C-alpha positions as a Markdown table, in Angstrom:
| # | Residue | x | y | z |
|---|---|---|---|---|
| 1 | Met | 0.0 | 0.0 | 0.0 |
| 2 | Asp | 1.1 | 3.6 | -0.7 |
| 3 | Tyr | 0.7 | 4.9 | 2.8 |
| 4 | Lys | 1.3 | 8.5 | 1.8 |
| 5 | Gln | -1.4 | 8.4 | -0.8 |
| 6 | Tyr | -3.9 | 6.7 | 1.5 |
| 7 | Leu | -3.2 | 9.3 | 4.3 |
| 8 | Glu | -3.7 | 12.2 | 1.9 |
| 9 | Glu | -7.0 | 10.7 | 0.8 |
| 10 | Leu | -8.2 | 10.6 | 4.4 |
| 11 | Leu | -6.9 | 14.1 | 5.1 |
| 12 | Leu | -8.7 | 15.6 | 2.1 |
| 13 | Ala | -12.0 | 14.0 | 3.4 |
| 14 | Val | -11.8 | 16.2 | 6.5 |
| 15 | Pro | -12.5 | 19.6 | 4.8 |
| 16 | Gln | -14.6 | 18.0 | 2.2 |
| 17 | Gln | -17.0 | 16.6 | 4.8 |
| 18 | Gly | -17.0 | 19.6 | 7.0 |
| 19 | Ala | -15.2 | 17.8 | 9.8 |
| 20 | Ser | -12.9 | 19.2 | 12.5 |
| 21 | Asp | -10.8 | 16.1 | 13.3 |
| 22 | Leu | -9.6 | 12.8 | 11.8 |
| 23 | His | -9.0 | 9.9 | 14.2 |
| 24 | Leu | -6.8 | 7.0 | 13.2 |
| 25 | Ser | -6.7 | 4.2 | 15.8 |
| 26 | Pro | -5.8 | 0.5 | 15.6 |
| 27 | Gly | -8.7 | -1.9 | 15.2 |
| 28 | His | -11.2 | 0.9 | 14.2 |
| 29 | Tyr | -12.4 | 2.4 | 11.0 |
| 30 | Pro | -11.0 | 5.9 | 10.3 |
| 31 | Ala | -13.3 | 8.4 | 11.9 |
| 32 | Leu | -14.2 | 12.0 | 11.4 |
| 33 | Arg | -15.6 | 14.4 | 14.0 |
| 34 | Val | -18.4 | 16.3 | 12.4 |
| 35 | Ser | -20.4 | 18.9 | 14.5 |
| 36 | Gly | -19.0 | 17.4 | 17.6 |
| 37 | Arg | -20.0 | 13.8 | 16.8 |
| 38 | Leu | -17.8 | 10.9 | 15.6 |
| 39 | Val | -18.6 | 9.5 | 12.2 |
| 40 | Met | -17.0 | 6.2 | 11.2 |
| 41 | Leu | -15.8 | 5.9 | 7.6 |
| 42 | Gly | -17.3 | 2.4 | 7.2 |
| 43 | Asn | -16.4 | 2.4 | 3.5 |
| 44 | Lys | -12.7 | 2.2 | 4.4 |
| 45 | Pro | -11.0 | -0.9 | 5.8 |
| 46 | Ile | -10.5 | -1.2 | 9.6 |
| 47 | Leu | -7.0 | 0.1 | 10.4 |
| 48 | Asp | -4.4 | -2.5 | 11.2 |
| 49 | Gln | -1.0 | -2.0 | 12.9 |
| 50 | Glu | 1.0 | -2.0 | 9.7 |
| 51 | Thr | -1.2 | 0.6 | 7.9 |
| 52 | Leu | -1.2 | 2.9 | 10.9 |
| 53 | Asn | 2.5 | 2.6 | 11.4 |
| 54 | Gly | 3.1 | 3.5 | 7.8 |
| 55 | Met | 0.8 | 6.6 | 7.9 |
| 56 | Val | 2.2 | 7.8 | 11.2 |
| 57 | Leu | 5.8 | 7.5 | 9.9 |
| 58 | Val | 4.8 | 9.6 | 6.9 |
| 59 | Leu | 3.4 | 12.3 | 9.3 |
| 60 | Leu | 6.5 | 12.2 | 11.5 |
| 61 | Gly | 9.1 | 12.5 | 8.9 |
| 62 | Asp | 12.4 | 13.5 | 10.7 |
| 63 | Lys | 10.6 | 13.6 | 14.1 |
| 64 | Lys | 10.5 | 9.8 | 14.4 |
| 65 | Asp | 13.4 | 9.6 | 16.9 |
| 66 | Arg | 11.8 | 12.2 | 19.2 |
| 67 | Phe | 8.5 | 10.3 | 19.1 |
| 68 | Val | 10.1 | 7.0 | 19.9 |
| 69 | Ala | 11.8 | 8.7 | 22.9 |
| 70 | Glu | 8.7 | 10.6 | 24.1 |
| 71 | Lys | 5.9 | 8.2 | 23.1 |
| 72 | Glu | 3.6 | 11.1 | 22.1 |
| 73 | Leu | 4.2 | 14.2 | 20.1 |
| 74 | Asp | 2.4 | 17.4 | 18.9 |
| 75 | Phe | 3.3 | 19.1 | 15.7 |
| 76 | Ser | 1.7 | 20.6 | 12.5 |
| 77 | Tyr | 1.4 | 18.9 | 9.1 |
| 78 | Ser | 0.7 | 20.6 | 5.8 |
| 79 | Leu | -0.9 | 18.6 | 3.0 |
| 80 | Asn | -0.7 | 21.7 | 0.8 |
| 81 | Pro | -0.8 | 25.5 | 1.6 |
| 82 | Glu | -4.6 | 25.3 | 2.0 |
| 83 | Val | -4.9 | 22.1 | 4.1 |
| 84 | Arg | -3.0 | 22.1 | 7.4 |
| 85 | Phe | -3.5 | 20.0 | 10.6 |
| 86 | Arg | -2.4 | 20.1 | 14.2 |
| 87 | Val | -1.3 | 16.5 | 14.8 |
| 88 | Asn | -0.9 | 14.4 | 18.0 |
| 89 | Val | 0.7 | 11.0 | 17.5 |
| 90 | Tyr | 0.8 | 8.6 | 20.4 |
| 91 | Gln | 0.9 | 4.9 | 21.3 |
| 92 | Thr | -2.0 | 2.7 | 22.5 |
| 93 | Gln | -1.2 | -0.8 | 23.8 |
| 94 | Gly | 2.1 | -0.5 | 22.0 |
| 95 | Phe | 0.5 | 0.4 | 18.6 |
| 96 | Tyr | 0.7 | 3.8 | 16.8 |
| 97 | Ala | -2.3 | 6.1 | 16.7 |
| 98 | Thr | -3.0 | 9.7 | 15.7 |
| 99 | Thr | -5.5 | 12.5 | 15.9 |
| 100 | Leu | -5.4 | 15.4 | 13.4 |
| 101 | Arg | -7.2 | 18.7 | 13.9 |
| 102 | Phe | -8.0 | 20.6 | 10.7 |
| 103 | Ile | -6.8 | 24.2 | 10.7 |
| 104 | Pro | -8.7 | 26.4 | 8.2 |
| 105 | Gln | -6.5 | 28.6 | 6.1 |
| 106 | Glu | -8.9 | 31.6 | 6.4 |
| 107 | Ile | -9.3 | 33.3 | 9.7 |
| 108 | Gln | -12.9 | 34.2 | 10.2 |
| 109 | Thr | -14.2 | 37.4 | 11.9 |
| 110 | Ile | -15.8 | 37.6 | 15.3 |
| 111 | Glu | -19.2 | 38.1 | 13.6 |
| 112 | Glu | -18.8 | 35.1 | 11.3 |
| 113 | Leu | -18.0 | 32.8 | 14.2 |
| 114 | Gly | -21.0 | 34.0 | 16.3 |
| 115 | Leu | -18.8 | 35.2 | 19.2 |
| 116 | Pro | -20.0 | 38.1 | 21.4 |
| 117 | Pro | -19.1 | 41.3 | 19.6 |
| 118 | Val | -17.9 | 42.8 | 22.9 |
| 119 | Ile | -14.7 | 40.6 | 22.8 |
| 120 | Lys | -13.4 | 42.9 | 20.0 |
| 121 | Ile | -12.4 | 45.4 | 22.7 |
| 122 | Phe | -9.6 | 43.1 | 23.7 |
| 123 | Ser | -7.9 | 43.6 | 20.3 |
| 124 | Lys | -8.0 | 47.4 | 21.0 |
| 125 | Leu | -5.9 | 47.2 | 24.1 |
| 126 | Ser | -2.2 | 48.2 | 24.4 |
| 127 | Gln | -1.4 | 46.1 | 27.5 |
| 128 | Gly | -2.8 | 43.6 | 29.9 |
| 129 | Leu | -3.5 | 39.9 | 30.1 |
| 130 | Val | -6.4 | 38.4 | 28.1 |
| 131 | Leu | -7.3 | 34.7 | 28.9 |
| 132 | Ile | -9.2 | 32.6 | 26.4 |
| 133 | Val | -10.3 | 29.5 | 28.2 |
| 134 | Gly | -12.5 | 26.4 | 27.9 |
| 135 | Pro | -12.3 | 22.6 | 27.4 |
| 136 | Asn | -10.0 | 21.2 | 24.8 |
| 137 | Gly | -11.4 | 21.3 | 21.3 |
| 138 | His | -13.9 | 24.1 | 21.9 |
| 139 | Gly | -12.4 | 26.8 | 19.6 |
| 140 | Lys | -9.9 | 28.6 | 21.9 |
| 141 | Ser | -7.2 | 28.7 | 19.2 |
| 142 | Thr | -9.6 | 30.1 | 16.7 |
| 143 | Thr | -10.7 | 32.9 | 19.0 |
| 144 | Val | -7.2 | 33.9 | 19.8 |
| 145 | Ala | -6.3 | 33.9 | 16.1 |
| 146 | Val | -9.3 | 36.1 | 15.4 |
| 147 | Leu | -8.2 | 38.7 | 18.0 |
| 148 | Leu | -4.6 | 38.6 | 16.8 |
| 149 | Asn | -5.8 | 39.0 | 13.2 |
| 150 | Glu | -7.9 | 42.1 | 14.2 |
| 151 | Ile | -4.7 | 43.7 | 15.6 |
| 152 | Asn | -2.7 | 42.6 | 12.5 |
| 153 | Lys | -5.2 | 44.3 | 10.2 |
| 154 | Glu | -5.7 | 47.5 | 12.1 |
| 155 | Arg | -2.5 | 48.4 | 13.9 |
| 156 | Ala | 1.3 | 48.5 | 13.2 |
| 157 | Glu | 2.6 | 46.3 | 16.1 |
| 158 | Lys | 5.1 | 43.6 | 16.6 |
| 159 | Ile | 3.2 | 40.3 | 17.3 |
| 160 | Ile | 5.1 | 37.3 | 18.6 |
| 161 | Thr | 3.3 | 34.0 | 19.2 |
| 162 | Val | 4.7 | 30.9 | 21.0 |
| 163 | Glu | 2.8 | 27.8 | 20.1 |
| 164 | Asp | 2.9 | 24.0 | 20.3 |
| 165 | Pro | 2.5 | 23.6 | 17.4 |
| 166 | Ile | 1.8 | 26.6 | 15.2 |
| 167 | Glu | -1.9 | 26.5 | 14.2 |
| 168 | Tyr | -3.3 | 29.4 | 12.3 |
| 169 | Ile | -0.8 | 31.1 | 10.0 |
| 170 | Leu | -1.1 | 34.9 | 10.4 |
| 171 | Ser | -0.3 | 36.7 | 7.1 |
| 172 | Pro | 1.5 | 40.0 | 7.9 |
| 173 | Asp | -0.6 | 43.0 | 7.2 |
| 174 | Lys | 0.0 | 46.2 | 9.2 |
| 175 | Ser | 1.9 | 44.3 | 11.9 |
| 176 | Ile | 5.1 | 42.4 | 12.0 |
| 177 | Val | 4.2 | 38.8 | 12.9 |
| 178 | Asn | 6.7 | 36.2 | 14.2 |
| 179 | Gln | 5.3 | 32.8 | 15.0 |
| 180 | Arg | 7.5 | 30.5 | 17.0 |
| 181 | Glu | 7.0 | 26.8 | 17.5 |
| 182 | Leu | 8.0 | 24.9 | 20.6 |
| 183 | Phe | 11.1 | 22.7 | 20.1 |
| 184 | Arg | 11.6 | 24.0 | 16.6 |
| 185 | Asp | 12.1 | 27.7 | 17.3 |
| 186 | Thr | 12.4 | 27.7 | 21.1 |
| 187 | Asn | 13.0 | 25.2 | 23.9 |
| 188 | Ser | 10.3 | 26.5 | 26.3 |
| 189 | Phe | 7.3 | 28.7 | 26.6 |
| 190 | Glu | 8.9 | 30.5 | 29.5 |
| 191 | Lys | 12.1 | 31.3 | 27.7 |
| 192 | Ala | 10.3 | 32.4 | 24.6 |
| 193 | Ile | 8.1 | 34.9 | 26.6 |
| 194 | Trp | 11.1 | 36.5 | 28.3 |
| 195 | Ser | 12.8 | 36.7 | 24.9 |
| 196 | Ser | 9.7 | 38.3 | 23.3 |
| 197 | Val | 10.2 | 41.2 | 25.7 |
| 198 | Arg | 13.8 | 41.7 | 24.5 |
| 199 | Gln | 12.6 | 41.3 | 20.9 |
| 200 | Asn | 10.6 | 44.4 | 21.3 |
| 201 | Ala | 7.2 | 42.8 | 21.0 |
| 202 | Asn | 4.0 | 44.8 | 21.6 |
| 203 | Val | 1.7 | 41.7 | 21.6 |
| 204 | Ile | 2.6 | 38.3 | 22.9 |
| 205 | Met | 0.5 | 35.2 | 22.4 |
| 206 | Val | 1.2 | 32.1 | 24.6 |
| 207 | Gly | -0.4 | 29.0 | 23.2 |
| 208 | Glu | -1.0 | 27.4 | 26.6 |
| 209 | Leu | -0.3 | 28.4 | 30.2 |
| 210 | Arg | 0.8 | 24.9 | 31.2 |
| 211 | Asp | 2.9 | 25.5 | 34.4 |
| 212 | Tyr | 4.1 | 27.9 | 37.0 |
| 213 | Pro | 7.2 | 29.2 | 35.1 |
| 214 | Thr | 5.1 | 30.0 | 32.0 |
| 215 | Met | 2.4 | 31.7 | 34.1 |
| 216 | Ala | 4.9 | 33.7 | 36.0 |
| 217 | Ala | 6.6 | 34.9 | 32.7 |
| 218 | Ala | 3.2 | 35.7 | 31.1 |
| 219 | Leu | 2.1 | 37.8 | 34.1 |
| 220 | Ser | 5.5 | 39.6 | 34.2 |
| 221 | Ala | 5.2 | 40.4 | 30.5 |
| 222 | Ala | 1.7 | 41.9 | 31.0 |
| 223 | Glu | 2.9 | 43.8 | 34.0 |
| 224 | Thr | 5.7 | 45.4 | 32.0 |
| 225 | Gly | 3.4 | 47.0 | 29.4 |
| 226 | His | 2.8 | 44.2 | 26.9 |
| 227 | Leu | -0.6 | 42.9 | 25.6 |
| 228 | Val | -0.5 | 39.1 | 26.4 |
| 229 | Phe | -3.1 | 36.6 | 25.0 |
| 230 | Ala | -3.0 | 33.1 | 26.6 |
| 231 | Ser | -5.2 | 30.1 | 26.7 |
| 232 | Leu | -6.0 | 27.6 | 29.5 |
| 233 | Asn | -8.0 | 24.4 | 29.6 |
| 234 | Thr | -10.3 | 25.5 | 32.4 |
| 235 | Gly | -14.1 | 25.6 | 32.7 |
| 236 | Ser | -14.8 | 29.2 | 33.7 |
| 237 | Ala | -13.3 | 32.7 | 34.3 |
| 238 | Val | -13.2 | 32.1 | 38.0 |
| 239 | Gln | -11.5 | 28.7 | 37.7 |
| 240 | Ser | -8.9 | 30.2 | 35.3 |
| 241 | Ile | -7.9 | 32.9 | 37.7 |
| 242 | Glu | -7.7 | 30.4 | 40.6 |
| 243 | Arg | -5.7 | 27.9 | 38.5 |
| 244 | Ile | -3.0 | 30.6 | 37.9 |
| 245 | Val | -2.9 | 31.7 | 41.5 |
| 246 | Tyr | -2.7 | 28.1 | 42.9 |
| 247 | Ser | 0.1 | 27.2 | 40.4 |
| 248 | Phe | 2.4 | 29.5 | 42.3 |
| 249 | Pro | 4.2 | 28.3 | 45.5 |
| 250 | Ala | 2.1 | 28.9 | 48.6 |
| 251 | Asp | 4.2 | 31.8 | 49.8 |
| 252 | Gln | 3.9 | 33.6 | 46.5 |
| 253 | Gln | 0.1 | 33.2 | 45.9 |
| 254 | Asn | -0.9 | 36.6 | 47.5 |
| 255 | Gln | 1.6 | 38.3 | 45.2 |
| 256 | Ala | 0.3 | 36.4 | 42.2 |
| 257 | Arg | -3.2 | 37.4 | 43.0 |
| 258 | Ser | -2.1 | 41.0 | 43.2 |
| 259 | Gln | -0.4 | 40.7 | 39.8 |
| 260 | Ile | -3.4 | 39.2 | 38.2 |
| 261 | Ala | -5.7 | 41.9 | 39.7 |
| 262 | Ser | -3.4 | 44.6 | 38.2 |
| 263 | Thr | -2.8 | 43.1 | 34.8 |
| 264 | Ile | -6.0 | 41.1 | 33.9 |
| 265 | Ala | -8.0 | 42.7 | 31.0 |
| 266 | Gly | -10.6 | 40.1 | 30.5 |
| 267 | Val | -11.5 | 36.4 | 30.3 |
| 268 | Val | -13.5 | 34.7 | 27.6 |
| 269 | Ser | -14.6 | 31.1 | 28.4 |
| 270 | Gln | -16.3 | 29.3 | 25.6 |
| 271 | Arg | -18.0 | 26.1 | 24.5 |
| 272 | Leu | -19.0 | 24.9 | 21.0 |
| 273 | Ile | -22.5 | 23.5 | 21.2 |
| 274 | Pro | -24.3 | 21.4 | 18.5 |
| 275 | Arg | -26.9 | 23.6 | 16.8 |
| 276 | Ile | -30.4 | 22.3 | 16.2 |
| 277 | Lys | -30.1 | 23.0 | 12.5 |
| 278 | Gly | -26.6 | 21.4 | 12.3 |
| 279 | Gly | -23.0 | 22.6 | 12.9 |
| 280 | Leu | -21.7 | 24.2 | 16.0 |
| 281 | Ile | -22.3 | 27.5 | 17.7 |
| 282 | Pro | -20.3 | 29.1 | 20.5 |
| 283 | Ala | -21.6 | 29.9 | 24.0 |
| 284 | Ala | -19.3 | 32.3 | 25.7 |
| 285 | Glu | -18.8 | 33.7 | 29.2 |
| 286 | Val | -17.1 | 37.2 | 29.1 |
| 287 | Leu | -15.5 | 38.8 | 32.1 |
| 288 | Ile | -14.2 | 42.4 | 31.7 |
| 289 | Ala | -11.7 | 43.7 | 34.2 |
| 290 | Thr | -13.6 | 46.7 | 35.8 |
| 291 | Pro | -12.3 | 48.2 | 39.0 |
| 292 | Ala | -14.8 | 46.1 | 40.9 |
| 293 | Val | -13.5 | 42.9 | 39.3 |
| 294 | Arg | -9.9 | 43.8 | 40.1 |
| 295 | Ser | -10.9 | 44.5 | 43.7 |
| 296 | Leu | -12.6 | 41.2 | 44.1 |
| 297 | Ile | -9.6 | 39.3 | 42.7 |
| 298 | Asn | -7.2 | 41.2 | 44.9 |
| 299 | Asp | -9.3 | 40.5 | 48.0 |
| 300 | Asn | -9.7 | 36.8 | 47.0 |
| 301 | Arg | -13.5 | 37.0 | 46.7 |
| 302 | Met | -13.5 | 35.0 | 43.5 |
| 303 | Gln | -17.0 | 33.5 | 43.8 |
| 304 | Gln | -18.5 | 37.1 | 43.7 |
| 305 | Leu | -17.2 | 37.4 | 40.1 |
| 306 | Glu | -20.1 | 35.4 | 38.8 |
| 307 | Met | -22.5 | 37.9 | 40.3 |
| 308 | Val | -20.5 | 40.8 | 38.7 |
| 309 | Met | -20.9 | 39.0 | 35.3 |
| 310 | Asp | -24.6 | 38.7 | 35.8 |
| 311 | Thr | -25.0 | 42.3 | 36.7 |
| 312 | Gly | -22.5 | 43.7 | 34.2 |
| 313 | Tyr | -24.6 | 42.8 | 31.1 |
| 314 | Asp | -24.9 | 46.5 | 30.1 |
| 315 | Ile | -21.2 | 46.7 | 29.5 |
| 316 | Gly | -20.9 | 43.4 | 27.7 |
| 317 | Met | -20.2 | 41.0 | 30.5 |
| 318 | Ile | -22.1 | 37.7 | 30.3 |
| 319 | Ser | -22.1 | 34.5 | 32.3 |
| 320 | Leu | -21.9 | 31.1 | 30.6 |
| 321 | Asp | -25.4 | 30.2 | 31.8 |
| 322 | Arg | -26.9 | 33.4 | 30.4 |
| 323 | Ser | -25.2 | 32.8 | 27.1 |
| 324 | Leu | -26.5 | 29.2 | 27.0 |
| 325 | Ala | -30.0 | 30.4 | 28.0 |
| 326 | Asp | -30.0 | 33.0 | 25.2 |
| 327 | Leu | -29.1 | 30.3 | 22.7 |
| 328 | Val | -32.0 | 28.1 | 23.9 |
| 329 | Arg | -34.5 | 31.0 | 23.7 |
| 330 | Arg | -33.3 | 31.8 | 20.2 |
| 331 | Lys | -33.9 | 28.1 | 19.3 |
| 332 | Glu | -30.3 | 27.7 | 18.3 |
| 333 | Ile | -29.6 | 24.8 | 20.8 |
| 334 | Thr | -31.8 | 22.4 | 22.8 |
| 335 | Leu | -32.3 | 22.8 | 26.5 |
| 336 | Glu | -30.7 | 19.4 | 27.0 |
| 337 | Gln | -27.5 | 20.5 | 25.3 |
| 338 | Ala | -27.5 | 23.7 | 27.3 |
| 339 | Glu | -27.9 | 21.8 | 30.6 |
| 340 | Phe | -25.1 | 19.4 | 29.6 |
| 341 | His | -22.6 | 22.3 | 29.2 |
| 342 | Ser | -24.0 | 24.4 | 32.2 |
| 343 | Leu | -22.2 | 24.7 | 35.5 |
| 344 | Lys | -25.5 | 25.3 | 37.2 |
| 345 | Pro | -28.2 | 23.4 | 35.3 |
| 346 | Met | -31.1 | 24.2 | 37.7 |
| 347 | Glu | -30.5 | 27.9 | 37.4 |
| 348 | Leu | -30.1 | 27.7 | 33.7 |
| 349 | Arg | -33.5 | 26.0 | 33.3 |
| 350 | Ser | -35.1 | 29.0 | 35.0 |
| 351 | Met | -33.2 | 31.5 | 32.9 |
| 352 | Ala | -34.1 | 29.7 | 29.6 |
| 353 | Arg | -37.8 | 30.2 | 30.3 |
């Protein structure tokens, strides 16, 4: 079998069928994720070890030795300039497997994605920390790319991204754009953030706040007058702030809380929900850093932030449950889907009425 040709055939099926991901696992049919649901390609043969190994080796290229050493690896793969994927290869029961996330070439606008228009204010800032959070696979990278592209189109800035791997390619417009990939262009998120300061960046994007050193570097960059965008795999604005604080050593947590209070510009927490008429639509929680929000963070009164979001609707703040309830009332999503993604299903049901 020509493994490269078969792999390309499967990869081309992803955009052709409007899928977000391709899953290749031993003992299973190739599968696409379409509108959040797995769809087995039953017209293809079940994947055996030899076929999977052949396709994974095509994907890996010169990264094979690193994969053998680490057992799992993230990187990007381009089929052609229009078809790119974020790839994760791994082992399962000693066999190779891979998941590939399709990265559209075109970066859509806030309006086209159905995101709250208010989040555009974060692209107008000159400094501060903006967190884009939510579960894995719910569009965080897309939202960050949209905001960076807004800056790129409207302002002459120097934008440096640090990603693992690089996802959306930002074509330089008014800004200088440098995109750096972990292990290819830099050895760590932390070191790349500190270097970005010396590289005279105005805007720094951190693909993921994974650990204390990265979080500390991102906070310091925001504190020294840079606009920093970063993502976290957390469920809400409150959880995101707490995650950062508690990643610091116990004797530094009060200082970290103070740093967040002084630098935070906003938090967007999002979910992609299956629409009644097909496809996915975002539900988004938006926290904007008003003086009241900063005071609550500084005083460690995190749980009161939810009340602030509920009462800050007139300036664009919105809780996740209100966003979900709005989608139910507009008949975009079912109540059952809204409850599944809600942090407080009982309250959501009342709001959706």
